[in-house]
N, C-alpha and C positions, 0 to 999 in steps of 0.2 A: 225147568231144571229140577231134578230130584236130588236132595242131599240127605244122606242117611247119617243120623247122629246117635251115638251110643253113649248114654249118660249113666254114670255110676256115682252113688253116694255111699260112704262107709265110715262109721265111727270106729277107728281101728284100735282104740283103747291102749295107746302107747305100744302096741305089739310091733315086732319086726315083721316084714312082709312074709306071707306064706311062700313055700317053695314053688307052688304052681298056681298061677293066676289065669291059666288058659280058659277055663270055663267061665270065669267072671268076665273076661274080655271077649268071650264068644269066639275065640280063635279056633276052637275045635269044630264049630258048626259053620263058621263064616264062609261065605263064598267070596270073601274079600270085598264085599260091596259097601262096607262101612266107610264113610268119607271122613268123619271126625269122631274122636273120642273126647269126652269131657269127664274128668275124674275129680270128684270133690271128696276130700277126706277130712275127718275131724280127729282131734286127739293124736296127732302125729307126734311121736317122741321128739322132743327138742334137743336131745343129746346129740352132739356132733359126732358123727361116726368117723373114727380115725382112718378107717380102711378105704374111705372113698377116694377113687382115682381123680374124680373130677371136682375141682374146687368150686365150680359154679353152683353145684347142688349139694346142700348140706344134709340132705335126708335120704334114707335108703329107698323110700317109696318112689321118689322121682326117678332114681336110678333103675329100680326094678321095672317100672312102667316103661321107661325108655328101652331097656334091654329087651323087654317082651315085644314091644310094638315096632321098634325100628326095623327088624328083619322083614316086616310086612309092608314097609314103605311109609310108615307114619313118622312124622317129624314133630317135635315139640314146638308149638307155635308160641305159647307163652305159659308162664307159670307164676303164681303169686302165693306167698307164704306169709301167714301172720300167726306166730306161735304155733298152736296145734292145728290151725286151719291151713289146708293146702288145696290149691286148685290147679289142675294141669289140663291144658288144651292141646290135643294132637290133631294133625290133619295129614292126609295123603300128600306127599311132597309136591305133586303136580297141581294141587289146589292152592299152594302158598301164594302165588301171584294174585289170587282173587280174594285173599283175606287181608283186608286193609284197615288202617286206623285202629290197630290193636292197642288197647289201654287197659290197665288194671287199677283197682281201687281196694282199699281195706278200711274197715270201720271196726273199732274196738268198742265192745259194750261190756257189761259185767264190771262190778266194783267201780262204777263211774267212768268206765272206759280206761282206767289206768292199767289194769292187769292184762286186758286183751285176750283172756283165755276164751272169751265168747265174742261173737260178732259176725261179720260177713266179709268175704273176699270175693271180688268179681273180676271178670274179664269181659270186655266188649270189643266188637269188631264189626266191620261190614263184610258179609259173606255174599259174594256175587252181587254186590250192590245193595244188600238188605241188612239193616242193622240188627244185631243180635247181642243180648247180654246174658251171661251165665253168672248166677249168684249162688255161692256156696255159703250157707249159714250154720252156725252152732248157737242155738238159742238157749235161754236159761232152763235148768232142769226142774224137776219136782211137780207133783200133781197140781199144787195150788197156784202155780205161777202162770196160768194160761194168759192172763191179761198182760203180765210182764213180757211174755213172749211176743204178743202182738205189738206192744209198745216198742220193744227192741227192733222188731222187723220194720216198723214205721220209721224209727230213727235211722236205721241202716239205709232205708230208701231215701230219706231226706239228705243224709250226709254224703251219699255217693254221687258225685257230680263229675262228668267227663268233659274234656275240652273238645272244641270243634263244633261245626254247625249241625252235624247229622243228629246227634242225640245228646242231651245234657244229663238228664236223670235216668235211672234204671228203667222206669216205666215209659220213657219216651222212645224206647227201642221198638222196632217192628215186632220182634219176638223176644220174650224173656223166659229163661228157664231158671226156676228157683228150686233149690234142692239143699239137702243137708240133714243134720241131726236137729230137726226143728223142735224135738222134745215134747210134742203134744201127747197128752195121755188120754186114757179112757175114763170118763166120769161115771160116777154113780154105781156102776156094776161092781159087785164084790168079786174077790179073787176066784171063788168057786165057779161063779157064772162065767167069768172070762175064760178060765181053764177049760170048762166043759164046752164052751162055744168053740174054742180052738180045737179040742180033741174031736169034735163032731163036724169040723169044717163049716160051722155056721157063723161065718164072719160078719154077716149082715146085722146080727144082733148088736155087734160092737160098733158098727159104722155110725149108727145114730147117736152114740155116746162119745164118739171121737171128738176131742176138743177142736181140732182144726176144721172138721166138717161143721161143727156147731158154729164156729167163728165165721165161716163163710156166709152165714145168713145175716150176721149182724155187723161185720166189720167192712167198711167201705173200701179199705186198702186192699182187701182180697177180691174186690170186684174184677171179674174177667179172668181170674186164675182158674185153671182147670186141672183136674187130676183124674187119672184112670181109676177103675175100681180096685180096691185093696183085696185081691183074691189070694193073697199069701198071708201066712200067719204073722202076728206081730213080731217085729225084728229086735225087740229089747224086752227083757234083759235075760241073757243066758249065762249059765255057769261056763266059764272059759274052758275050752277043750271039749265041749259037749253041745248037744241040741236040747238040753234040759233047761227049762225056765228057772230063774233064780231060786236056789234053795238056801241061800244065806239067811242070817237072822233078819235082814231087812225085808226079804221076800217081796221084792218090787213087783207090782202088778204088770203083766205084759202090756206093751203098747206099740203102736206104729210111730215110733219116734223119727224114723228115717224115711224121707219122702221126696218125691220129684214132681213138681208142678210146672205148668207153662201158661203163658198168657200172650195173646195177640193184641197189638195196639189197636184200640178202638178207632174205627174210621168215622169221619163225619157222615151223617146221612146224606144221600145223594141230593144235590140241589141246595144244600145248606150253605149259607153265606160263610165264606172263610176269610178271616182277617188277613189281608194281603201281607202283613208283616210276618205272619207265622208261616212255617213250611206247610204247604197245602196238604191236609190229611186226606184229600181225595186224589192224591197223586196216583192212586191205583197201586201203590207199593204194597200196602198191607192187604188191601181188599182182594188182591190176588194170591196172597200167601196162604197156603194150607198146611196145617200141622197135623200129622196122623201118628197116633201112638200104636206101635205094633206089639210091644210087650211091656209089662210092668211086673217085675218079679223080685223075690229075694233069693239068696243063694245059701241054702242051709249047710252046704258042705264046708263052709269056711268057719273055723272054730277058734281062731287065734284071739278073737275079741269077744266082749259080752254083747256086741251088736252083730247082726247079720248084714252083709252088704245088700244093697238094692240097686237094680239096674233097669233102664228103660231104653227101648229103641224107637226112635222117631224118624219119619221122613218129613222133610220140609220141601214143599213144592213152591218154587218161586216163579213168578210170571215171566221173567226173562233173565238173561244172564249177562254179567259183565264179562265179555270173553276176549277182550283185547288186553294182554298184559302191558304194563307200563314200560317194560324193557323186553325186547326180543333178542335172544341169544342164539347164535348159530355156531356149531362146531362140526368138525368132520365126524363121520360115523365111526371111524377107527383112527387111533393114533398109533402109527407104526414107527414114527421117528420124531425127533425134537421139532422138526419143521411142521409137523401136524399140530403141535401143541399151541394152537392159537384159537381164540374165540373172537367172533365178531358180535357186536351188539348194536341195536338200534333203539333209540329212546322215543317213546310216544310224545307227541307235541305237548301234552299237558303235564309231562313229568318234570318235576323240579329236582335237578340233580345236585349233588354236593361233591366237593373235591375229596370227601372222605368215603365216597361209595367204593365198594370193592367187589371183585368177582371171585367166588370161592370154588375150589375144585373139591367135590365130595364123592366119597365112595357110596355106591348105591347101598341104602340101609343106614344112612347117617342119622344122628339122633336130634341135633338142634343146629342152629345156624352157625355156631362156633365150632362145630365138629368137622372142620375141613381138613383136607390133606395138605392144601396149600392155597394161597390166594394172591391176587395181584390187584393193585389199585386200578380203578377204572379211569384211565387217563382221558383227557377231554379235548382231543383234537376235534375241530369242526369237520365232520365228514358224515356221509350217510351212514356208513358202517364204521365203527371204531374197532380196530384190530388190537387184541391183547395177546402178547406173546408170553408163554410160560417159559421161564428160563430153564426149568428142569422138569423132567418127567416124574410122575409119581413112582415110588418104588413098587415094582411088581405089577403084573397084569391084572385086569379085572374090569368091572363095569363101574362107570363113573357118571356123575352129572355135574353140570355147572350151574351155579346160582348167582344172580346179581343182587347184592345186598345194598339197600338204600339206607344211607345214614339218617336222612331226614325222617323216614318212615319207620326206622328200626325194624325192618323186615325184608325178607327176600321178595323181590318184585318181578323176577324173571327166572325161569329155569329151562334147561335143555331137556330133551329126551335123553335116556341113558345112552352112552356110547362106550365103545371098548377101547381100552389101552392094551396093546399087545407088544410086550417088550421081549425081544429075543436077546440071547446072550451077545450076539454080534453088536447090537446097539449099545450094550452096556460097556463093552470093552473099548 
């Protein structure tokens, strides 16, 4: 199974979203083969926006990302906000049944953890049976705080613990993506050297002095983390509205503060004895998982913040696929009358249902699991297939899908193919 993941990190510096995020999301070049978008933002304005229609989301960035991605079939799987830090995970709607055990965590650092303007937010889930964790961090600023950044990263890793058997800590996942405004700077080189290296596209001069690269050699917590080559200019700090590096009195030295790294869980060497109590790390899960980075770049055209956004596209190749949904839904290809408005569903033997499960009717292009046109409770007669009647048809014709929402798992665990609702005037009268 190949899964294409598009990861973005951007310190948006309290700005409102730009009018056009097409190129950042790759929607202009995409052949629509991206399976998941993972968007990590820092310094999102905490002002509550009065104009928001949707009370669920208090920030404009979530709204704009949903607006842009939902027409392409991407649904918000989960989001986590902690003051200025925001993490959004989107997936194509037909993948939803195979994204399971979704959990999020937040860790405040900075001023002893009270203020929470720095720290980490994460989302973990199993994707086609493989555990993945996405961790968006905003680490302390300033040249001299390299050690403090490493300490904060370690404490974020220690504090983030998830429930369940599959993975407890961040590094127990099969794959970890770590990204954000990590705030690492360029040591030793003075401003003129850095500027001239940038002007002449000689980035390698700065690589050796990059604090994160230096830390990789000495810090055990970074073991196993990989990063693609930094072939784009430093993404900090720009005069807002321009592509000019800081001309203010502070004259901050340019740096690659905004980064995307990944790590595969180490597997035990073949033949090594494995403690029977622990989940066998030779289960072949990770040993067969391949992560390939296809692009790692900045986007200079975005000028609303003093940072440039950074994006990376990965493919994850998994050895096998969990391809049986927990709930199978069946509907007619077309609804021409109220009699057609029924769904049948079948539960997998290992599915634990709740009397609070429901089936939502969604317009194709829906944004998140509560963005339904209508829903019915999934009643529990004992039968092979459970029929659910919809008392009323949706208003207007169009393309719809149905999703079965699991209360225990807090996620959609079954979806239909799109079907058409065709309502003629005769039906309505």
